[in-house]
C-alpha positions in Angstrom: 164.5 69.6 127.5 162.9 70.6 130.2 164.2 73.5 132.1 162.1 74.6 135.6 162.4 78.6 135.6 160.9 80.6 138.4 162.2 83.7 137.3 159.1 85.5 136.2 159.4 84.8 132.3 156.8 85.2 130.1 155.8 82.0 127.8 155.8 82.3 124.4 153.9 78.9 122.6 154.5 77.5 118.9 156.7 80.2 117.3 157.8 83.7 118.8 154.7 85.5 118.3 151.9 83.6 120.5 150.4 84.9 123.8 152.1 85.5 127.2 151.0 84.1 130.0 152.0 84.3 133.9 154.8 83.1 135.5 156.3 80.4 133.7 156.8 76.9 136.0 158.3 74.3 133.2 158.2 76.3 130.0 160.3 74.7 127.8 157.9 71.4 128.4 154.9 73.9 127.8 156.8 75.1 125.0 158.1 72.2 123.1 154.4 70.7 123.9 152.9 73.8 121.9 155.2 73.5 118.7 154.3 69.5 118.7 150.6 70.5 118.5 151.3 73.4 116.2 153.6 71.0 113.8 151.4 68.1 114.1 148.4 70.3 112.4 150.9 71.6 109.8 152.0 67.8 108.6 148.5 66.7 108.6 147.6 69.6 106.4 150.6 68.5 104.2 149.8 65.1 104.2 146.4 66.1 102.9 147.9 68.3 100.3 150.5 65.7 99.0 147.5 62.9 98.7 145.7 65.0 96.5 148.5 65.9 94.1 149.4 62.9 93.7 146.2 60.3 93.9 147.8 57.9 96.5 146.7 57.1 99.9 147.4 59.5 102.5 151.3 60.0 103.9 152.0 62.2 107.1 155.4 64.3 106.3 158.0 64.5 109.2 157.0 68.1 111.5 159.3 70.9 110.2 162.2 71.8 112.4 161.9 74.9 115.0 162.7 78.2 113.5 166.5 79.7 114.6 163.9 81.9 117.0 162.3 79.3 118.5 165.7 77.8 119.3 167.3 80.5 120.9 164.2 80.8 123.0 163.9 77.6 124.1 168.0 78.0 124.7 167.1 80.8 126.7 164.7 79.1 128.9 167.1 76.2 129.6 169.5 78.7 130.9 167.6 81.1 132.8 166.5 77.6 134.5 170.2 77.3 135.5 170.3 80.7 136.3 173.5 81.3 133.7 172.0 84.8 133.3 174.1 85.9 131.0 173.5 83.0 128.2 169.9 83.4 128.8 170.1 87.1 128.3 172.2 86.6 124.9 169.8 83.6 124.1 166.3 85.7 124.0 167.9 88.7 123.0 168.7 87.0 119.4 165.7 85.5 119.6 164.3 89.1 119.8 166.3 89.9 116.5 165.3 87.3 114.6 161.2 87.8 115.6 159.8 90.8 118.2 157.9 89.8 120.2 156.7 91.6 123.9 157.2 88.2 125.4 160.5 88.2 124.3 161.8 92.1 125.0 159.9 91.1 129.0 162.4 87.9 129.1 165.6 89.8 127.8 164.5 92.7 130.3 164.0 90.4 133.6 167.3 88.7 132.6 169.2 91.8 132.2 167.5 92.8 136.0 169.1 89.5 136.8 172.2 90.6 135.9 171.9 94.2 137.9 172.7 95.6 134.6 170.3 98.6 135.3 170.8 100.2 132.3 170.2 97.5 129.6 167.0 96.2 131.6 165.9 99.9 131.6 166.5 99.5 128.0 164.2 96.7 127.1 161.1 97.3 129.8 160.8 100.3 127.7 160.1 98.6 124.8 157.9 95.9 126.3 155.9 99.2 127.4 156.4 100.9 123.7 155.4 97.4 121.7 151.4 97.7 123.0 151.4 95.1 125.7 148.3 93.6 127.3 147.0 95.3 130.6 149.0 92.4 132.8 152.0 92.8 130.7 152.2 96.6 131.0 151.2 96.4 134.9 154.4 94.1 135.4 156.8 95.8 133.0 155.9 99.1 134.4 156.2 97.8 138.1 159.4 96.2 137.7 160.4 99.3 135.3 160.1 101.3 138.6 162.0 98.7 140.9 165.2 98.9 138.3 165.0 102.7 138.0 165.1 102.8 142.1 168.1 100.1 142.5 170.0 101.9 139.7 169.4 105.0 141.4 170.7 103.5 144.6 173.7 102.3 143.4 174.7 105.8 142.0 174.2 107.8 145.3 174.9 104.8 147.5 171.9 105.0 149.5 168.0 104.1 149.0 167.0 107.8 148.3 163.0 107.0 147.5 160.8 105.8 150.1 159.0 102.7 150.2 155.3 102.4 148.9 152.8 103.8 151.4 151.8 100.1 152.5 155.6 99.7 153.7 155.9 102.3 156.1 153.7 103.9 158.3 153.1 107.7 158.7 155.6 108.3 161.1 158.1 105.6 160.0 158.1 107.9 156.3 159.0 110.7 158.5 161.9 109.4 160.0 163.4 107.5 156.7 163.0 111.2 154.9 164.6 112.4 157.7 167.5 109.9 157.7 168.0 110.6 154.3 168.5 114.4 154.8 170.9 113.5 157.8 172.9 110.7 155.4 173.2 113.4 152.3 174.9 115.6 154.9 177.4 113.0 156.1 176.2 113.4 159.8 176.6 109.6 160.0 175.1 109.3 163.9 171.9 111.7 163.0 171.0 109.4 160.3 171.7 106.0 161.9 169.3 107.3 165.0 166.7 108.3 162.0 166.6 105.1 160.2 166.6 103.0 163.4 163.6 104.8 165.1 161.8 104.2 161.5 162.6 100.8 161.9 161.5 101.0 165.3 158.2 101.8 163.7 157.9 99.4 160.7 158.9 96.6 164.0 156.2 97.4 166.1 153.5 96.9 162.9 155.3 93.7 162.4 157.0 94.6 159.2 160.6 94.6 157.3 161.1 96.8 154.7 164.4 96.3 152.9 165.1 99.8 151.7 165.3 100.7 155.3 167.5 97.2 156.3 169.9 99.0 153.5 170.2 102.4 154.2 171.2 100.8 158.0 173.9 98.9 156.6 175.2 101.6 154.7 175.3 104.0 157.8 176.7 101.7 160.3 179.4 101.1 157.6 180.2 104.8 157.1 180.8 104.8 161.3 183.1 101.7 161.1 180.5 99.6 162.6 181.3 96.4 161.0 179.3 93.9 162.8 176.2 95.6 162.4 176.6 96.6 159.1 177.0 92.8 158.3 173.8 92.4 160.3 171.7 94.6 158.6 172.6 93.6 154.6 171.3 90.2 156.1 168.5 91.7 156.6 168.1 93.5 153.8 168.6 90.1 151.3 166.5 88.1 153.7 163.8 91.1 153.2 164.6 90.8 149.1 166.4 87.1 148.1 165.5 88.0 144.8 167.4 91.3 144.7 169.5 91.8 141.4 172.3 93.2 142.9 172.8 90.1 146.0 176.1 89.2 144.8 177.3 92.6 145.1 175.7 92.6 148.7 177.2 89.4 149.4 180.7 90.8 148.5 180.1 93.5 150.9 179.1 91.7 153.1 182.3 89.2 152.8 184.9 92.7 153.0 183.0 93.7 156.1 184.4 90.4 157.6 187.4 89.9 156.7 188.0 93.8 157.8 186.9 93.2 161.4 
């Protein structure tokens, strides 16, 4: 079974309690290779024991079949490779229930993040952080949890409330970004639009592109009935953040805007 996975999973080698690696590229093949090496070692050991007991020439025994947890884990990798997030989430979750590990918790969280199920993604990332992970995994989980919580807040509020990190916006752009939020909360769409556009001008002058700003421009244009401008801004948002977990929702929003034009 081969599954090319480029979704930021952690690799579990030779059983579900091994160490994590970095982003999986060909995880299923690597996991199979690791299991073969482990199984081969066990087979050689069993062969030697059988030879001693029976006083006969050594004979190799068949490698043991993978555990139920390992099977579910590999099924999760295969599903993630074909971007079947619901199946992958169920498989990784099942594997975790059978043999809990930090890696399986992280992979389950990633699948729920892809599904834009921010509540369950948050729960699984919190489980990762509570499992005493390595510093590298802790940093990944902490960063992804912050993104998930920001996306959840944006869904609740209908706008990106949190300004991007300091590297994304200059001081001037940040001022106008927050000013736009203040006008938006007061439903003063025209002033909000002007503030977000000014912030975007500072970003563009610096050669940048801030996804949160594009989203806010799209929402504000939508409130003002500017369907074409709203569609263009949402497309820029998806371009700036191609792995957005709510990509399907934004694409549906774009489709509705197009139908209303």
